[in-house]
C-alpha positions as CSV (number, residue, x, y, z in Angstrom):
1,M,-61.3,17.6,95.9
2,K,-58.5,15.5,94.3
3,N,-59.3,12.5,96.6
4,L,-63.0,12.9,95.9
5,K,-62.4,12.8,92.1
6,L,-60.2,9.7,92.5
7,F,-62.8,8.1,94.7
8,L,-65.6,8.8,92.2
9,H,-63.3,7.6,89.4
10,S,-62.7,4.3,91.3
11,M,-66.5,3.9,91.9
12,L,-67.1,4.2,88.2
13,F,-64.5,1.5,87.6
14,M,-66.4,-0.8,90.0
15,L,-69.8,0.0,88.4
16,G,-68.3,-0.8,85.0
17,A,-67.2,-4.3,86.2
18,W,-69.7,-5.9,84.0
19,C,-67.7,-4.8,81.0
20,Y,-64.4,-5.2,82.6
21,N,-62.1,-7.3,80.5
22,V,-58.7,-8.5,81.7
23,S,-57.0,-9.1,78.4
24,E,-53.6,-10.1,79.6
25,E,-51.8,-10.7,82.8
26,L,-48.1,-9.7,83.0
27,A,-45.3,-9.7,85.4
28,D,-42.8,-6.9,85.7
29,L,-39.1,-7.5,86.4
30,S,-39.6,-7.7,90.2
31,G,-42.2,-10.4,89.8
32,R,-45.2,-8.3,90.7
33,K,-48.4,-9.1,88.8
34,W,-50.3,-6.6,86.9
35,A,-53.0,-6.6,84.3
36,I,-54.0,-4.8,81.1
37,V,-57.6,-3.6,81.5
38,Q,-59.9,-2.0,78.9
39,N,-63.1,-0.5,80.3
40,P,-65.3,1.8,78.3
41,V,-66.8,3.2,81.5
42,T,-63.5,4.6,82.9
43,G,-61.7,5.3,79.6
44,R,-58.1,6.2,80.4
45,S,-57.3,5.5,84.0
46,R,-54.5,7.0,86.0
47,G,-53.8,7.4,89.8
48,K,-53.9,5.4,93.0
49,F,-56.8,4.1,95.1
50,A,-56.3,1.9,98.2
51,G,-54.0,-0.9,97.1
52,A,-54.4,-0.3,93.3
53,I,-52.4,1.8,90.9
54,F,-54.0,2.8,87.6
55,S,-51.7,3.8,84.7
56,T,-51.3,3.7,80.9
57,Q,-48.5,1.8,79.4
58,F,-47.9,1.4,75.6
59,G,-51.4,2.7,74.9
60,K,-53.2,0.4,77.2
61,N,-54.8,0.8,80.6
62,T,-53.1,-1.1,83.4
63,L,-53.9,-2.0,86.9
64,R,-51.4,-3.3,89.4
65,S,-51.1,-3.6,93.1
66,K,-48.9,-1.6,95.4
67,P,-45.9,-3.6,96.8
68,L,-46.9,-5.4,100.0
69,H,-45.0,-4.9,103.2
70,V,-42.3,-7.6,103.3
71,R,-41.6,-8.9,106.8
72,N,-38.2,-10.3,105.8
73,P,-36.7,-8.8,102.6
74,Q,-33.6,-11.0,102.8
75,T,-35.0,-14.5,102.1
76,L,-32.8,-16.7,100.0
77,E,-35.3,-16.5,97.0
78,Q,-35.3,-12.7,97.2
79,R,-31.5,-12.5,97.3
80,I,-31.2,-14.9,94.3
81,Q,-33.7,-12.8,92.3
82,R,-32.0,-9.5,93.1
83,Q,-28.6,-10.9,92.0
84,R,-30.1,-12.3,88.8
85,I,-31.5,-8.8,88.0
86,S,-28.4,-7.0,89.0
87,V,-26.0,-9.2,87.0
88,T,-28.2,-9.1,83.9
89,M,-28.7,-5.3,84.1
90,S,-25.1,-4.4,84.7
91,T,-24.1,-6.1,81.5
92,L,-27.1,-5.5,79.2
93,R,-27.1,-1.7,80.0
94,L,-23.8,-1.5,78.0
95,F,-25.7,-2.6,74.9
96,T,-28.7,-0.3,75.5
97,S,-28.7,1.5,72.2
98,L,-28.1,-1.7,70.3
99,V,-30.9,-3.8,71.8
100,R,-33.3,-0.8,71.6
101,S,-32.8,-1.0,67.9
102,G,-32.5,-4.7,67.6
103,F,-35.6,-5.7,69.5
104,R,-37.9,-2.8,68.6
105,L,-39.8,-4.7,65.9
106,V,-40.6,-7.7,68.2
107,A,-41.3,-6.0,71.5
108,T,-45.0,-6.3,72.3
109,G,-46.5,-4.6,75.4
110,M,-43.1,-3.6,76.6
111,S,-40.1,-1.6,75.6
112,A,-37.5,-3.0,73.3
113,F,-34.9,-3.0,76.2
114,N,-37.3,-4.9,78.5
115,A,-37.8,-7.5,75.7
116,A,-34.1,-8.0,75.5
117,F,-33.8,-8.1,79.3
118,K,-36.5,-10.7,79.5
119,L,-34.6,-13.0,77.1
120,A,-31.2,-12.3,78.7
121,I,-32.3,-13.1,82.3
122,Q,-33.7,-16.4,81.1
123,S,-30.8,-17.4,78.8
124,N,-27.6,-15.7,79.8
125,L,-27.0,-16.5,83.4
126,T,-24.7,-19.2,84.7
127,G,-23.6,-20.4,88.1
128,S,-25.6,-20.4,91.4
129,Y,-26.1,-17.8,94.1
130,P,-24.0,-16.0,95.3
131,N,-21.8,-16.5,92.2
132,I,-24.3,-15.9,89.4
133,L,-22.4,-14.8,86.3
134,F,-23.4,-13.4,82.9
135,N,-22.6,-15.6,79.9
136,P,-22.0,-13.3,76.8
137,V,-21.8,-16.3,74.4
138,D,-25.6,-16.6,74.2
139,L,-26.4,-12.9,74.2
140,K,-28.9,-11.8,71.6
141,L,-28.7,-8.2,70.4
142,S,-31.6,-8.4,68.0
143,S,-34.5,-10.5,66.9
144,G,-36.0,-10.8,63.4
145,N,-36.0,-12.8,60.2
146,L,-34.0,-10.7,57.7
147,Q,-31.5,-12.8,55.8
148,N,-28.4,-13.2,57.9
149,A,-24.8,-12.8,57.1
150,L,-23.1,-15.6,55.1
151,N,-19.9,-17.0,56.7
152,P,-19.2,-14.1,59.0
153,T,-15.9,-14.0,60.9
154,A,-14.2,-11.6,63.4
155,V,-10.4,-11.7,63.9
156,K,-7.7,-9.5,65.5
157,N,-5.5,-7.8,63.0
158,L,-2.8,-5.6,64.7
159,S,-4.8,-2.8,66.5
160,N,-8.2,-3.7,65.0
161,I,-10.9,-6.3,65.0
162,D,-11.7,-7.1,61.4
163,F,-15.1,-8.4,60.5
164,S,-15.8,-10.1,57.1
165,W,-18.6,-12.0,55.4
166,N,-19.6,-13.2,52.0
167,D,-21.9,-10.7,50.1
168,N,-25.1,-12.7,49.8
169,S,-27.2,-9.8,48.3
170,G,-30.0,-11.1,46.3
171,I,-30.4,-14.3,48.2
172,G,-33.8,-14.4,50.0
173,D,-34.6,-10.9,51.1
174,A,-31.0,-9.8,51.4
175,L,-30.2,-6.5,49.7
176,A,-26.9,-4.8,49.1
177,T,-28.1,-1.7,51.0
178,D,-28.8,-3.6,54.3
179,T,-26.7,-2.2,57.0
180,F,-24.6,-4.2,59.5
181,S,-23.9,-3.4,63.2
182,L,-20.6,-4.8,64.3
183,V,-20.1,-5.2,68.0
184,C,-17.3,-6.2,70.4
185,Y,-17.6,-6.6,74.2
186,D,-14.6,-6.8,76.5
187,G,-15.7,-8.4,79.7
188,Y,-12.5,-7.5,81.6
189,V,-13.1,-3.8,81.4
190,N,-16.9,-4.2,80.9
191,E,-17.0,-2.0,77.8
192,V,-18.7,-2.3,74.3
193,S,-17.3,-0.9,71.1
194,K,-19.3,-0.9,67.9
195,H,-19.3,0.2,64.2
196,T,-22.8,0.6,62.6
197,G,-24.1,1.5,59.2
198,I,-21.9,-0.8,57.1
199,E,-23.6,-2.0,53.9
200,R,-23.9,-5.7,53.2
201,S,-22.3,-5.3,49.8
202,L,-19.0,-4.1,51.4
203,A,-18.5,-7.6,52.8
204,G,-16.5,-6.4,55.8
205,G,-15.7,-3.7,58.4
206,T,-13.4,-2.8,61.2
207,I,-13.5,-1.9,64.9
208,P,-10.4,-0.2,66.3
209,I,-9.3,-1.8,69.6
210,P,-9.7,0.8,72.4
211,S,-6.4,1.7,74.1
212,N,-7.6,0.4,77.5
213,W,-8.4,-3.1,76.1
214,A,-5.2,-4.8,77.2
215,T,-3.3,-7.7,75.6
216,G,-4.7,-11.0,76.8
217,N,-8.2,-9.7,77.3
218,E,-11.0,-11.8,75.8
219,V,-13.4,-10.0,73.5
220,Y,-16.8,-11.3,72.4
221,S,-17.9,-10.4,68.9
222,Y,-21.4,-10.1,67.3
223,L,-23.2,-8.6,64.4
224,F,-26.8,-8.0,63.2
225,I,-28.4,-6.5,60.1
226,E,-31.1,-4.0,59.4
227,S,-32.8,-3.2,56.1
228,A,-32.3,0.3,54.7
229,D,-36.0,1.1,55.3
230,G,-35.8,0.0,58.9
231,L,-38.7,-2.5,58.5
232,R,-36.7,-5.7,58.8
233,I,-34.0,-6.9,61.3
234,S,-32.0,-10.1,61.4
235,E,-31.3,-12.4,64.4
236,S,-28.0,-11.3,65.9
237,Q,-25.1,-13.7,65.3
238,Y,-22.3,-14.5,67.8
239,L,-19.0,-14.7,65.9
240,G,-16.8,-16.0,68.7
241,K,-14.3,-15.0,71.4
242,I,-11.1,-13.2,70.4
243,T,-8.0,-13.0,72.6
244,L,-6.2,-9.7,72.2
């Protein structure tokens, strides 16, 4: 009965082809093509039929093909792409909560994390296979147009990383109540430390250096800003590399 319902559902989809509208073609992280479809005959579609998979993502019907059998899954191009994905994911996952917040207002048709991943895999990789590396210098933790920090710095001070900036409240859309997220990333131990919720008017904040971040380690520092009502976010700023 279940297969019959799915078959009939698929036939309705074919009969509604006259009003089938492919509004956008996308590619997921593995490179497979899929399409957003809106068809008033089928309404919401979900399930599998032959080589097609129907689902709903971000409120839209989607249609994608099942993965094809790969005769040789170890071609050079496949190995390169797998390493690119692996290297990007292994670093970006450390910033998950940050990029989910920082990209949530600009992500369209995908999650905020996937929007950050898409940008990172295009912009943050250096070297060539099999030595592809992640470059933290160009990492973006947020995307938006809220007035950014003025003259921000991050420096080591004893057992802390001290952040400072000039209070530019009242310039453009900057408000004293905007909140800063301060972020440090130690690539040696592959860890992130952060301090969030610091108001713009305070003109500074501190991140204690974790005990396992050793002397000589290089730490990358960032910040981004969010309005108190959550409706505006700044472009993240890279403040530089600090040697502990």
